All heavy atoms as TSV, in Angstrom:
chain	resi	resn	atom	element	x	y	z
A	1	MET	N	N	-24.769	-18.153	23.378
A	1	MET	CA	C	-23.641	-18.180	24.271
A	1	MET	C	C	-22.415	-17.876	23.450
A	1	MET	O	O	-21.511	-17.269	23.902
A	1	MET	CB	C	-23.564	-19.534	24.961
A	1	MET	CG	C	-22.330	-19.665	25.866
A	1	MET	SD	S	-22.546	-18.502	27.279
A	1	MET	CE	C	-20.934	-18.791	28.047
A	2	ILE	N	N	-22.372	-18.441	22.228
A	2	ILE	CA	C	-21.178	-18.276	21.438
A	2	ILE	C	C	-21.125	-16.809	20.929
A	2	ILE	O	O	-19.937	-16.220	20.876
A	2	ILE	CB	C	-21.236	-19.148	20.175
A	2	ILE	CG1	C	-21.036	-20.702	20.577
A	2	ILE	CG2	C	-20.200	-18.823	19.128
A	2	ILE	CD1	C	-21.224	-21.644	19.540
A	3	PHE	N	N	-22.227	-16.181	20.683
A	3	PHE	CA	C	-22.276	-14.790	20.187
A	3	PHE	C	C	-21.721	-13.862	21.369
A	3	PHE	O	O	-21.111	-12.919	21.119
A	3	PHE	CB	C	-23.569	-14.351	19.719
A	3	PHE	CG	C	-24.006	-15.033	18.472
A	3	PHE	CD1	C	-25.137	-15.876	18.482
A	3	PHE	CD2	C	-23.305	-14.792	17.379
A	3	PHE	CE1	C	-25.424	-16.491	17.308
A	3	PHE	CE2	C	-23.705	-15.484	16.077
A	3	PHE	CZ	C	-24.791	-16.267	16.114
A	4	LEU	N	N	-22.115	-14.159	22.643
A	4	LEU	CA	C	-21.678	-13.416	23.723
A	4	LEU	C	C	-20.146	-13.536	23.867
A	4	LEU	O	O	-19.450	-12.407	24.078
A	4	LEU	CB	C	-22.346	-13.880	25.026
A	4	LEU	CG	C	-21.931	-13.158	26.325
A	4	LEU	CD1	C	-22.307	-11.680	26.223
A	4	LEU	CD2	C	-22.499	-13.821	27.489
A	5	LEU	N	N	-19.565	-14.709	23.770
A	5	LEU	CA	C	-18.182	-14.938	23.779
A	5	LEU	C	C	-17.393	-14.130	22.663
A	5	LEU	O	O	-16.388	-13.534	22.884
A	5	LEU	CB	C	-17.849	-16.380	23.842
A	5	LEU	CG	C	-16.393	-16.774	23.889
A	5	LEU	CD1	C	-15.702	-16.270	25.207
A	5	LEU	CD2	C	-16.223	-18.260	23.721
A	6	TYR	N	N	-17.994	-14.152	21.558
A	6	TYR	CA	C	-17.472	-13.468	20.369
A	6	TYR	C	C	-17.505	-11.966	20.594
A	6	TYR	O	O	-16.409	-11.303	20.294
A	6	TYR	CB	C	-18.282	-13.829	19.086
A	6	TYR	CG	C	-17.846	-13.051	17.898
A	6	TYR	CD1	C	-16.714	-13.367	17.214
A	6	TYR	CD2	C	-18.530	-11.901	17.478
A	6	TYR	CE1	C	-16.241	-12.636	16.055
A	6	TYR	CE2	C	-18.145	-11.217	16.320
A	6	TYR	CZ	C	-17.077	-11.568	15.672
A	6	TYR	OH	O	-16.658	-10.739	14.592
A	7	ASP	N	N	-18.576	-11.401	21.047
A	7	ASP	CA	C	-18.617	-9.975	21.384
A	7	ASP	C	C	-17.628	-9.540	22.474
A	7	ASP	O	O	-16.980	-8.610	22.323
A	7	ASP	CB	C	-20.129	-9.694	21.914
A	7	ASP	CG	C	-21.048	-9.634	20.788
A	7	ASP	OD1	O	-20.607	-9.534	19.588
A	7	ASP	OD2	O	-22.260	-9.619	21.059
A	8	ILE	N	N	-17.459	-10.446	23.511
A	8	ILE	CA	C	-16.478	-10.126	24.481
A	8	ILE	C	C	-15.128	-10.097	23.967
A	8	ILE	O	O	-14.331	-9.157	24.161
A	8	ILE	CB	C	-16.630	-11.122	25.699
A	8	ILE	CG1	C	-17.966	-10.805	26.454
A	8	ILE	CG2	C	-15.472	-10.928	26.675
A	8	ILE	CD1	C	-18.250	-11.920	27.478
A	9	LEU	N	N	-14.735	-11.096	23.152
A	9	LEU	CA	C	-13.376	-11.149	22.517
A	9	LEU	C	C	-13.155	-10.020	21.585
A	9	LEU	O	O	-12.072	-9.425	21.481
A	9	LEU	CB	C	-13.182	-12.468	21.880
A	9	LEU	CG	C	-12.999	-13.703	22.786
A	9	LEU	CD1	C	-12.977	-14.987	21.964
A	9	LEU	CD2	C	-11.800	-13.558	23.707
A	10	LEU	N	N	-14.189	-9.651	20.896
A	10	LEU	CA	C	-14.122	-8.589	19.898
A	10	LEU	C	C	-13.833	-7.252	20.607
A	10	LEU	O	O	-12.936	-6.491	20.214
A	10	LEU	CB	C	-15.355	-8.465	19.074
A	10	LEU	CG	C	-15.293	-7.353	18.018
A	10	LEU	CD1	C	-14.326	-7.687	16.949
A	10	LEU	CD2	C	-16.684	-7.247	17.404
A	11	HIS	N	N	-14.511	-7.009	21.693
A	11	HIS	CA	C	-14.266	-5.793	22.404
A	11	HIS	C	C	-12.972	-5.662	23.094
A	11	HIS	O	O	-12.314	-4.571	23.113
A	11	HIS	CB	C	-15.402	-5.535	23.459
A	11	HIS	CG	C	-16.784	-5.116	22.951
A	11	HIS	ND1	N	-17.596	-5.938	22.364
A	11	HIS	CD2	C	-17.257	-3.939	22.644
A	11	HIS	CE1	C	-18.650	-5.342	21.827
A	11	HIS	NE2	N	-18.430	-4.043	22.019
A	12	ILE	N	N	-12.464	-6.807	23.629
A	12	ILE	CA	C	-11.228	-6.865	24.234
A	12	ILE	C	C	-10.087	-6.544	23.231
A	12	ILE	O	O	-9.147	-5.896	23.489
A	12	ILE	CB	C	-10.945	-8.196	24.964
A	12	ILE	CG1	C	-11.878	-8.246	26.260
A	12	ILE	CG2	C	-9.513	-8.383	25.399
A	12	ILE	CD1	C	-11.930	-9.551	26.883
A	13	SER	N	N	-10.268	-7.240	22.039
A	13	SER	CA	C	-9.145	-7.030	21.060
A	13	SER	C	C	-9.220	-5.621	20.488
A	13	SER	O	O	-8.058	-5.113	20.206
A	13	SER	CB	C	-9.401	-7.994	19.919
A	13	SER	OG	O	-10.621	-7.734	19.222
A	14	VAL	N	N	-10.328	-4.968	20.389
A	14	VAL	CA	C	-10.287	-3.512	19.971
A	14	VAL	C	C	-9.639	-2.720	21.007
A	14	VAL	O	O	-8.889	-1.865	20.665
A	14	VAL	CB	C	-11.780	-3.048	19.823
A	14	VAL	CG1	C	-11.848	-1.528	19.674
A	14	VAL	CG2	C	-12.334	-3.705	18.574
A	15	LEU	N	N	-9.866	-2.961	22.268
A	15	LEU	CA	C	-9.200	-2.150	23.306
A	15	LEU	C	C	-7.681	-2.403	23.315
A	15	LEU	O	O	-6.942	-1.452	23.576
A	15	LEU	CB	C	-9.823	-2.496	24.672
A	15	LEU	CG	C	-11.163	-2.010	25.003
A	15	LEU	CD1	C	-11.648	-2.543	26.278
A	15	LEU	CD2	C	-11.288	-0.504	24.872
A	16	ILE	N	N	-7.252	-3.598	22.997
A	16	ILE	CA	C	-5.795	-3.902	22.968
A	16	ILE	C	C	-5.153	-3.289	21.750
A	16	ILE	O	O	-4.023	-2.777	21.858
A	16	ILE	CB	C	-5.631	-5.426	23.071
A	16	ILE	CG1	C	-6.016	-5.917	24.551
A	16	ILE	CG2	C	-4.176	-5.741	22.823
A	16	ILE	CD1	C	-6.016	-7.434	24.658
A	17	LEU	N	N	-5.792	-3.403	20.588
A	17	LEU	CA	C	-5.225	-2.925	19.293
A	17	LEU	C	C	-5.378	-1.423	19.114
A	17	LEU	O	O	-4.700	-0.881	18.214
A	17	LEU	CB	C	-5.812	-3.795	18.189
A	17	LEU	CG	C	-5.406	-5.200	18.210
A	17	LEU	CD1	C	-6.142	-5.964	17.101
A	17	LEU	CD2	C	-3.892	-5.330	18.017
A	18	LEU	N	N	-6.352	-0.797	19.736
A	18	LEU	CA	C	-6.543	0.646	19.492
A	18	LEU	C	C	-5.340	1.480	19.619
A	18	LEU	O	O	-4.990	2.273	18.798
A	18	LEU	CB	C	-7.628	1.155	20.293
A	18	LEU	CG	C	-8.085	2.572	20.048
A	18	LEU	CD1	C	-8.624	2.668	18.709
A	18	LEU	CD2	C	-9.088	3.020	21.077
A	19	PRO	N	N	-4.487	1.376	20.707
A	19	PRO	CA	C	-3.322	2.197	20.790
A	19	PRO	C	C	-2.339	2.002	19.688
A	19	PRO	O	O	-1.686	2.998	19.175
A	19	PRO	CB	C	-2.683	1.759	22.114
A	19	PRO	CG	C	-3.782	1.201	22.834
A	19	PRO	CD	C	-4.734	0.598	21.959
A	20	TYR	N	N	-2.215	0.817	19.215
A	20	TYR	CA	C	-1.263	0.462	17.991
A	20	TYR	C	C	-1.742	1.275	16.840
A	20	TYR	O	O	-0.887	1.926	16.146
A	20	TYR	CB	C	-1.363	-1.013	17.789
A	20	TYR	CG	C	-0.672	-1.398	16.466
A	20	TYR	CD1	C	0.731	-1.417	16.327
A	20	TYR	CD2	C	-1.389	-1.718	15.357
A	20	TYR	CE1	C	1.334	-1.715	15.155
A	20	TYR	CE2	C	-0.775	-2.011	14.127
A	20	TYR	CZ	C	0.549	-2.073	14.093
A	20	TYR	OH	O	1.207	-2.344	12.879
A	21	PHE	N	N	-2.982	1.236	16.484
A	21	PHE	CA	C	-3.502	1.794	15.244
A	21	PHE	C	C	-3.442	3.406	15.440
A	21	PHE	O	O	-3.228	4.066	14.433
A	21	PHE	CB	C	-4.896	1.358	14.881
A	21	PHE	CG	C	-4.779	0.016	14.302
A	21	PHE	CD1	C	-5.451	-0.989	14.955
A	21	PHE	CD2	C	-4.248	-0.205	13.097
A	21	PHE	CE1	C	-5.373	-2.289	14.459
A	21	PHE	CE2	C	-4.238	-1.486	12.556
A	21	PHE	CZ	C	-4.721	-2.507	13.273
A	22	VAL	N	N	-3.567	3.912	16.652
A	22	VAL	CA	C	-3.531	5.416	16.855
A	22	VAL	C	C	-2.093	5.875	16.584
A	22	VAL	O	O	-1.801	6.807	15.875
A	22	VAL	CB	C	-4.011	5.817	18.240
A	22	VAL	CG1	C	-3.623	7.231	18.562
A	22	VAL	CG2	C	-5.483	5.595	18.357
A	23	VAL	N	N	-1.102	5.111	17.213
A	23	VAL	CA	C	0.309	5.435	16.972
A	23	VAL	C	C	0.702	5.285	15.466
A	23	VAL	O	O	1.344	6.191	14.924
A	23	VAL	CB	C	1.200	4.507	17.812
A	23	VAL	CG1	C	2.656	4.730	17.402
A	23	VAL	CG2	C	0.924	4.871	19.313
A	24	LYS	N	N	0.134	4.215	14.868
A	24	LYS	CA	C	0.522	4.033	13.459
A	24	LYS	C	C	-0.120	5.210	12.541
A	24	LYS	O	O	0.558	5.605	11.651
A	24	LYS	CB	C	-0.169	2.670	13.003
A	24	LYS	CG	C	0.232	2.316	11.612
A	24	LYS	CD	C	0.993	1.056	11.785
A	24	LYS	CE	C	1.191	0.469	10.371
A	24	LYS	NZ	N	2.611	0.081	10.136
A	25	MET	N	N	-1.267	5.672	12.959
A	25	MET	CA	C	-1.894	6.834	12.184
A	25	MET	C	C	-1.048	8.065	12.271
A	25	MET	O	O	-0.901	8.834	11.214
A	25	MET	CB	C	-3.287	7.033	12.745
A	25	MET	CG	C	-4.049	8.093	11.920
A	25	MET	SD	S	-5.631	8.355	12.620
A	25	MET	CE	C	-5.328	9.185	14.107
A	26	PHE	N	N	-0.472	8.330	13.428
A	26	PHE	CA	C	0.311	9.475	13.517
A	26	PHE	C	C	1.753	9.402	13.000
A	26	PHE	O	O	2.370	10.380	12.638
A	26	PHE	CB	C	0.395	9.934	15.022
A	26	PHE	CG	C	-0.854	10.583	15.540
A	26	PHE	CD1	C	-1.635	9.882	16.467
A	26	PHE	CD2	C	-1.305	11.773	14.953
A	26	PHE	CE1	C	-2.872	10.433	16.898
A	26	PHE	CE2	C	-2.524	12.253	15.403
A	26	PHE	CZ	C	-3.230	11.706	16.340
A	27	THR	N	N	2.207	8.165	12.870
A	27	THR	CA	C	3.637	8.055	12.432
A	27	THR	C	C	3.764	7.629	10.959
A	27	THR	O	O	4.760	7.931	10.379
A	27	THR	CB	C	4.337	6.928	13.268
A	27	THR	OG1	O	3.653	5.732	13.180
A	27	THR	CG2	C	4.496	7.316	14.735
A	28	ALA	N	N	2.755	6.994	10.375
A	28	ALA	CA	C	2.890	6.534	9.021
A	28	ALA	C	C	2.166	7.587	8.070
A	28	ALA	O	O	1.032	7.955	8.339
A	28	ALA	CB	C	2.335	5.102	8.833
A	29	LYS	N	N	2.855	7.943	7.088
A	29	LYS	CA	C	2.266	8.968	6.167
A	29	LYS	C	C	1.070	8.452	5.432
A	29	LYS	O	O	0.109	9.209	5.211
A	29	LYS	CB	C	3.372	9.444	5.129
A	29	LYS	CG	C	2.922	10.445	4.270
A	29	LYS	CD	C	3.990	10.943	3.297
A	29	LYS	CE	C	3.538	11.902	2.283
A	29	LYS	NZ	N	4.433	12.266	1.322
A	30	LYS	N	N	1.080	7.223	5.085
A	30	LYS	CA	C	-0.061	6.660	4.192
A	30	LYS	C	C	-1.351	6.692	4.951
A	30	LYS	O	O	-2.376	6.778	4.403
A	30	LYS	CB	C	0.285	5.298	3.722
A	30	LYS	CG	C	0.225	4.197	4.629
A	30	LYS	CD	C	0.368	2.881	3.997
A	30	LYS	CE	C	0.115	1.747	4.943
A	30	LYS	NZ	N	0.187	0.378	4.288
A	31	TYR	N	N	-1.318	6.639	6.289
A	31	TYR	CA	C	-2.554	6.721	7.133
A	31	TYR	C	C	-3.043	8.103	7.337
A	31	TYR	O	O	-4.227	8.417	7.492
A	31	TYR	CB	C	-2.320	6.039	8.500
A	31	TYR	CG	C	-2.197	4.582	8.405
A	31	TYR	CD1	C	-1.056	3.917	8.557
A	31	TYR	CD2	C	-3.343	3.772	8.071
A	31	TYR	CE1	C	-0.859	2.548	8.498
A	31	TYR	CE2	C	-3.174	2.436	7.917
A	31	TYR	CZ	C	-1.970	1.842	8.135
A	31	TYR	OH	O	-1.889	0.414	8.108
A	32	ARG	N	N	-2.119	9.110	7.292
A	32	ARG	CA	C	-2.463	10.559	7.446
A	32	ARG	C	C	-2.976	11.100	6.114
A	32	ARG	O	O	-3.811	12.073	6.112
A	32	ARG	CB	C	-1.258	11.347	7.905
A	32	ARG	CG	C	-0.981	11.171	9.343
A	32	ARG	CD	C	0.027	12.129	9.792
A	32	ARG	NE	N	1.202	12.350	8.864
A	32	ARG	CZ	C	2.322	11.769	8.982
A	32	ARG	NH1	N	2.671	10.989	10.045
A	32	ARG	NH2	N	3.313	12.008	8.130
A	33	GLU	N	N	-2.471	10.608	4.923
A	33	GLU	CA	C	-2.861	11.175	3.748
A	33	GLU	C	C	-4.324	10.981	3.389
A	33	GLU	O	O	-4.850	9.882	3.525
A	33	GLU	CB	C	-2.051	10.438	2.522
A	33	GLU	CG	C	-0.928	11.279	2.017
A	33	GLU	CD	C	-0.213	10.526	0.982
A	33	GLU	OE1	O	-0.672	9.623	0.343
A	33	GLU	OE2	O	1.056	10.842	0.790
A	34	GLY	N	N	-5.041	12.080	3.074
A	34	GLY	CA	C	-6.458	11.932	2.753
A	34	GLY	C	C	-7.392	11.705	3.881
A	34	GLY	O	O	-8.497	11.353	3.676
A	35	ILE	N	N	-6.935	11.973	5.143
A	35	ILE	CA	C	-7.791	11.754	6.235
A	35	ILE	C	C	-9.080	12.662	6.258
A	35	ILE	O	O	-10.130	12.251	6.586
A	35	ILE	CB	C	-7.038	11.871	7.651
A	35	ILE	CG1	C	-7.890	11.434	8.792
A	35	ILE	CG2	C	-6.612	13.336	7.828
A	35	ILE	CD1	C	-7.754	10.089	9.105
A	36	LEU	N	N	-8.871	13.879	5.768
A	36	LEU	CA	C	-9.968	14.805	5.678
A	36	LEU	C	C	-11.044	14.343	4.624
A	36	LEU	O	O	-12.164	14.527	4.797
A	36	LEU	CB	C	-9.567	16.250	5.406
A	36	LEU	CG	C	-8.755	16.916	6.540
A	36	LEU	CD1	C	-8.266	18.302	6.132
A	36	LEU	CD2	C	-9.579	16.963	7.838
A	37	GLU	N	N	-10.518	13.839	3.558
A	37	GLU	CA	C	-11.360	13.337	2.463
A	37	GLU	C	C	-12.207	12.188	2.966
A	37	GLU	O	O	-13.340	12.064	2.595
A	37	GLU	CB	C	-10.519	12.939	1.247
A	37	GLU	CG	C	-9.991	13.976	0.561
A	37	GLU	CD	C	-9.141	13.563	-0.677
A	37	GLU	OE1	O	-9.286	12.420	-1.092
A	37	GLU	OE2	O	-8.416	14.402	-1.273
A	38	ARG	N	N	-11.693	11.377	3.857
A	38	ARG	CA	C	-12.434	10.288	4.476
A	38	ARG	C	C	-13.673	10.714	5.234
A	38	ARG	O	O	-14.647	10.034	5.394
A	38	ARG	CB	C	-11.581	9.385	5.270
A	38	ARG	CG	C	-10.558	8.659	4.473
A	38	ARG	CD	C	-9.703	7.755	5.246
A	38	ARG	NE	N	-8.471	7.472	4.590
A	38	ARG	CZ	C	-7.322	7.426	5.164
A	38	ARG	NH1	N	-7.142	7.581	6.512
A	38	ARG	NH2	N	-6.162	7.223	4.503
A	39	PHE	N	N	-13.537	12.028	5.733
A	39	PHE	CA	C	-14.660	12.594	6.537
A	39	PHE	C	C	-15.466	13.509	5.621
A	39	PHE	O	O	-16.287	14.224	6.193
A	39	PHE	CB	C	-14.096	13.312	7.720
A	39	PHE	CG	C	-13.623	12.270	8.720
A	39	PHE	CD1	C	-12.238	12.144	8.948
A	39	PHE	CD2	C	-14.370	11.525	9.578
A	39	PHE	CE1	C	-11.713	11.215	9.857
A	39	PHE	CE2	C	-13.924	10.615	10.472
A	39	PHE	CZ	C	-12.543	10.464	10.654
A	40	GLY	N	N	-15.164	13.636	4.342
A	40	GLY	CA	C	-16.089	14.380	3.397
A	40	GLY	C	C	-15.573	15.724	3.097
A	40	GLY	O	O	-16.272	16.508	2.499
A	41	PHE	N	N	-14.412	16.099	3.630
A	41	PHE	CA	C	-13.805	17.429	3.261
A	41	PHE	C	C	-12.922	17.285	2.023
A	41	PHE	O	O	-11.823	16.827	2.179
A	41	PHE	CB	C	-13.052	18.034	4.490
A	41	PHE	CG	C	-13.940	18.198	5.618
A	41	PHE	CD1	C	-13.892	17.289	6.661
A	41	PHE	CD2	C	-14.854	19.205	5.731
A	41	PHE	CE1	C	-14.690	17.391	7.802
A	41	PHE	CE2	C	-15.663	19.384	6.850
A	41	PHE	CZ	C	-15.650	18.422	7.910
A	42	VAL	N	N	-13.310	17.736	0.863
A	42	VAL	CA	C	-12.625	17.648	-0.312
A	42	VAL	C	C	-12.187	19.061	-0.757
A	42	VAL	O	O	-12.981	19.984	-0.749
A	42	VAL	CB	C	-13.399	16.974	-1.405
A	42	VAL	CG1	C	-12.576	16.790	-2.674
A	42	VAL	CG2	C	-13.912	15.636	-0.939
A	43	ARG	N	N	-10.954	19.221	-1.188
A	43	ARG	CA	C	-10.416	20.525	-1.625
A	43	ARG	C	C	-11.098	20.902	-2.913
A	43	ARG	O	O	-11.434	20.074	-3.816
A	43	ARG	CB	C	-8.976	20.476	-1.801
A	43	ARG	CG	C	-8.122	20.261	-0.585
A	43	ARG	CD	C	-6.658	20.460	-0.799
A	43	ARG	NE	N	-6.206	19.916	-2.134
A	43	ARG	CZ	C	-5.236	19.084	-2.302
A	43	ARG	NH1	N	-4.580	18.701	-1.269
A	43	ARG	NH2	N	-4.953	18.670	-3.445
A	44	ALA	N	N	-11.279	22.232	-3.187
A	44	ALA	CA	C	-11.988	22.645	-4.267
A	44	ALA	C	C	-11.252	22.309	-5.556
A	44	ALA	O	O	-11.843	22.100	-6.605
A	44	ALA	CB	C	-12.190	24.239	-4.220
A	45	GLU	N	N	-9.912	22.262	-5.562
A	45	GLU	CA	C	-9.106	21.913	-6.714
A	45	GLU	C	C	-9.534	20.511	-7.183
A	45	GLU	O	O	-9.607	20.240	-8.369
A	45	GLU	CB	C	-7.654	21.950	-6.504
A	45	GLU	CG	C	-7.133	23.318	-6.097
A	45	GLU	CD	C	-7.191	23.498	-4.587
A	45	GLU	OE1	O	-6.872	22.586	-3.813
A	45	GLU	OE2	O	-7.485	24.667	-4.147
A	46	LYS	N	N	-9.643	19.546	-6.245
A	46	LYS	CA	C	-10.055	18.201	-6.645
A	46	LYS	C	C	-11.430	18.110	-7.211
A	46	LYS	O	O	-11.630	17.360	-8.142
A	46	LYS	CB	C	-9.882	17.360	-5.429
A	46	LYS	CG	C	-8.489	16.802	-5.130
A	46	LYS	CD	C	-8.511	15.646	-4.295
A	46	LYS	CE	C	-7.172	15.077	-4.179
A	46	LYS	NZ	N	-7.077	13.774	-3.512
A	47	ILE	N	N	-12.264	18.930	-6.721
A	47	ILE	CA	C	-13.671	18.869	-7.246
A	47	ILE	C	C	-13.693	19.509	-8.626
A	47	ILE	O	O	-14.316	18.914	-9.557
A	47	ILE	CB	C	-14.583	19.672	-6.339
A	47	ILE	CG1	C	-14.747	18.947	-4.949
A	47	ILE	CG2	C	-15.984	19.836	-6.946
A	47	ILE	CD1	C	-15.485	19.647	-3.901
A	48	ARG	N	N	-12.942	20.562	-8.853
A	48	ARG	CA	C	-12.913	21.144	-10.145
A	48	ARG	C	C	-12.279	20.244	-11.175
A	48	ARG	O	O	-12.604	20.136	-12.320
A	48	ARG	CB	C	-12.167	22.504	-10.134
A	48	ARG	CG	C	-13.098	23.648	-9.877
A	48	ARG	CD	C	-12.374	24.991	-10.005
A	48	ARG	NE	N	-12.172	25.556	-8.678
A	48	ARG	CZ	C	-11.068	25.731	-8.051
A	48	ARG	NH1	N	-9.957	25.441	-8.528
A	48	ARG	NH2	N	-11.069	26.212	-6.767
A	49	ALA	N	N	-11.227	19.467	-10.764
A	49	ALA	CA	C	-10.544	18.552	-11.713
A	49	ALA	C	C	-11.501	17.369	-12.049
A	49	ALA	O	O	-11.290	16.775	-13.133
A	49	ALA	CB	C	-9.244	18.055	-10.985
A	50	ALA	N	N	-12.406	17.016	-11.200
A	50	ALA	CA	C	-13.284	15.932	-11.442
A	50	ALA	C	C	-14.522	16.306	-12.277
A	50	ALA	O	O	-15.241	15.438	-12.673
A	50	ALA	CB	C	-13.709	15.272	-10.121
A	51	GLU	N	N	-14.732	17.549	-12.441
A	51	GLU	CA	C	-15.946	18.053	-13.152
A	51	GLU	C	C	-15.848	17.580	-14.666
A	51	GLU	O	O	-14.782	17.759	-15.311
A	51	GLU	CB	C	-16.073	19.526	-13.044
A	51	GLU	CG	C	-16.558	20.074	-11.597
A	51	GLU	CD	C	-16.636	21.511	-11.568
A	51	GLU	OE1	O	-16.160	22.258	-12.492
A	51	GLU	OE2	O	-17.097	21.962	-10.558
A	52	GLY	N	N	-16.944	17.211	-15.149
A	52	GLY	CA	C	-17.038	16.796	-16.543
A	52	GLY	C	C	-18.453	16.845	-17.057
A	52	GLY	O	O	-19.382	17.076	-16.223
A	53	PRO	N	N	-18.620	16.535	-18.263
A	53	PRO	CA	C	-19.980	16.524	-18.746
A	53	PRO	C	C	-20.894	15.471	-18.210
A	53	PRO	O	O	-22.023	15.772	-17.930
A	53	PRO	CB	C	-19.811	16.287	-20.268
A	53	PRO	CG	C	-18.461	15.686	-20.399
A	53	PRO	CD	C	-17.672	16.113	-19.289
A	54	ARG	N	N	-20.331	14.299	-17.846
A	54	ARG	CA	C	-21.308	13.191	-17.365
A	54	ARG	C	C	-20.534	12.569	-16.282
A	54	ARG	O	O	-19.792	11.522	-16.509
A	54	ARG	CB	C	-21.545	12.223	-18.414
A	54	ARG	CG	C	-22.391	12.902	-19.548
A	54	ARG	CD	C	-22.959	11.934	-20.410
A	54	ARG	NE	N	-24.092	11.375	-19.832
A	54	ARG	CZ	C	-24.822	10.376	-20.195
A	54	ARG	NH1	N	-24.519	9.824	-21.354
A	54	ARG	NH2	N	-25.818	10.018	-19.593
A	55	LEU	N	N	-20.595	13.128	-15.050
A	55	LEU	CA	C	-19.816	12.544	-13.876
A	55	LEU	C	C	-20.811	11.836	-12.960
A	55	LEU	O	O	-21.817	12.389	-12.597
A	55	LEU	CB	C	-19.089	13.671	-13.165
A	55	LEU	CG	C	-18.303	13.307	-12.017
A	55	LEU	CD1	C	-17.044	12.564	-12.400
A	55	LEU	CD2	C	-17.806	14.622	-11.287
A	56	ILE	N	N	-20.376	10.598	-12.509
A	56	ILE	CA	C	-21.212	9.855	-11.614
A	56	ILE	C	C	-20.319	9.511	-10.413
A	56	ILE	O	O	-19.225	8.927	-10.716
A	56	ILE	CB	C	-21.719	8.537	-12.240
A	56	ILE	CG1	C	-22.668	8.915	-13.411
A	56	ILE	CG2	C	-22.453	7.677	-11.307
A	56	ILE	CD1	C	-23.150	7.772	-14.214
A	57	TRP	N	N	-20.700	9.788	-9.268
A	57	TRP	CA	C	-19.961	9.510	-8.043
A	57	TRP	C	C	-20.494	8.242	-7.498
A	57	TRP	O	O	-21.765	8.112	-7.369
A	57	TRP	CB	C	-20.044	10.649	-7.056
A	57	TRP	CG	C	-19.273	11.887	-7.367
A	57	TRP	CD1	C	-19.562	12.764	-8.380
A	57	TRP	CD2	C	-18.128	12.381	-6.834
A	57	TRP	NE1	N	-18.696	13.727	-8.413
A	57	TRP	CE2	C	-17.810	13.530	-7.454
A	57	TRP	CE3	C	-17.324	11.899	-5.702
A	57	TRP	CZ2	C	-16.669	14.330	-7.085
A	57	TRP	CZ3	C	-16.173	12.692	-5.396
A	57	TRP	CH2	C	-15.886	13.758	-6.083
A	58	ILE	N	N	-19.620	7.266	-7.164
A	58	ILE	CA	C	-20.065	6.030	-6.596
A	58	ILE	C	C	-19.250	5.934	-5.274
A	58	ILE	O	O	-18.119	5.986	-5.232
A	58	ILE	CB	C	-19.658	4.865	-7.528
A	58	ILE	CG1	C	-20.491	5.009	-8.801
A	58	ILE	CG2	C	-20.044	3.511	-6.812
A	58	ILE	CD1	C	-20.104	3.944	-9.813
A	59	HIS	N	N	-20.054	5.611	-4.287
A	59	HIS	CA	C	-19.390	5.417	-2.902
A	59	HIS	C	C	-19.580	3.942	-2.560
A	59	HIS	O	O	-20.660	3.341	-2.552
A	59	HIS	CB	C	-20.144	6.288	-1.832
A	59	HIS	CG	C	-19.548	6.107	-0.489
A	59	HIS	ND1	N	-20.002	5.039	0.350
A	59	HIS	CD2	C	-18.626	6.731	0.144
A	59	HIS	CE1	C	-19.317	5.130	1.471
A	59	HIS	NE2	N	-18.366	6.153	1.371
A	60	ALA	N	N	-18.418	3.356	-2.346
A	60	ALA	CA	C	-18.399	1.916	-1.986
A	60	ALA	C	C	-17.305	1.629	-1.015
A	60	ALA	O	O	-16.292	2.380	-1.006
A	60	ALA	CB	C	-18.305	1.104	-3.232
A	61	VAL	N	N	-17.397	0.613	-0.140
A	61	VAL	CA	C	-16.362	0.280	0.824
A	61	VAL	C	C	-15.250	-0.480	0.099
A	61	VAL	O	O	-14.085	-0.358	0.365
A	61	VAL	CB	C	-16.920	-0.446	1.951
A	61	VAL	CG1	C	-15.948	-0.968	2.957
A	61	VAL	CG2	C	-18.001	0.378	2.667
A	62	SER	N	N	-15.592	-1.358	-0.845
A	62	SER	CA	C	-14.648	-2.220	-1.416
A	62	SER	C	C	-14.933	-2.255	-2.991
A	62	SER	O	O	-15.961	-1.923	-3.476
A	62	SER	CB	C	-14.784	-3.694	-0.933
A	62	SER	OG	O	-15.901	-4.209	-1.229
A	63	VAL	N	N	-13.994	-2.759	-3.720
A	63	VAL	CA	C	-14.097	-2.870	-5.167
A	63	VAL	C	C	-15.272	-3.902	-5.525
A	63	VAL	O	O	-16.003	-3.732	-6.448
A	63	VAL	CB	C	-12.789	-3.326	-5.779
A	63	VAL	CG1	C	-12.928	-3.622	-7.281
A	63	VAL	CG2	C	-11.774	-2.238	-5.538
A	64	GLY	N	N	-15.380	-4.894	-4.664
A	64	GLY	CA	C	-16.385	-5.893	-4.920
A	64	GLY	C	C	-17.820	-5.324	-4.856
A	64	GLY	O	O	-18.796	-5.746	-5.557
A	65	GLU	N	N	-18.053	-4.294	-3.959
A	65	GLU	CA	C	-19.322	-3.582	-4.068
A	65	GLU	C	C	-19.651	-2.853	-5.223
A	65	GLU	O	O	-20.829	-2.797	-5.745
A	65	GLU	CB	C	-19.396	-2.669	-2.876
A	65	GLU	CG	C	-19.465	-3.323	-1.508
A	65	GLU	CD	C	-19.634	-2.339	-0.376
A	65	GLU	OE1	O	-19.779	-1.127	-0.606
A	65	GLU	OE2	O	-19.473	-2.712	0.737
A	66	THR	N	N	-18.672	-2.298	-5.849
A	66	THR	CA	C	-18.835	-1.655	-7.186
A	66	THR	C	C	-19.126	-2.494	-8.298
A	66	THR	O	O	-19.853	-2.130	-9.306
A	66	THR	CB	C	-17.676	-0.714	-7.429
A	66	THR	OG1	O	-16.512	-1.516	-7.672
A	66	THR	CG2	C	-17.382	0.295	-6.483
A	67	LYS	N	N	-18.631	-3.756	-8.241
A	67	LYS	CA	C	-18.958	-4.704	-9.334
A	67	LYS	C	C	-20.346	-5.196	-9.310
A	67	LYS	O	O	-21.073	-5.429	-10.155
A	67	LYS	CB	C	-17.993	-5.923	-9.257
A	67	LYS	CG	C	-16.606	-5.532	-9.598
A	67	LYS	CD	C	-15.726	-6.715	-9.648
A	67	LYS	CE	C	-14.252	-6.334	-9.869
A	67	LYS	NZ	N	-13.406	-7.621	-9.919
């Protein structure tokens, strides 16, 4: 029962907060910067700059995951 209530509140809060974050994304520069990179589209210049003899790419959501 508690999980059902949690799911309902979570879905309602997402619906309420979604317009705020969409507006914020279009108005704040820091949210627009690098949006294509978040979806995997990286410019060739950045890839060339990262090339090196021993390069390891690590994908993590947070710094704690990399530790």
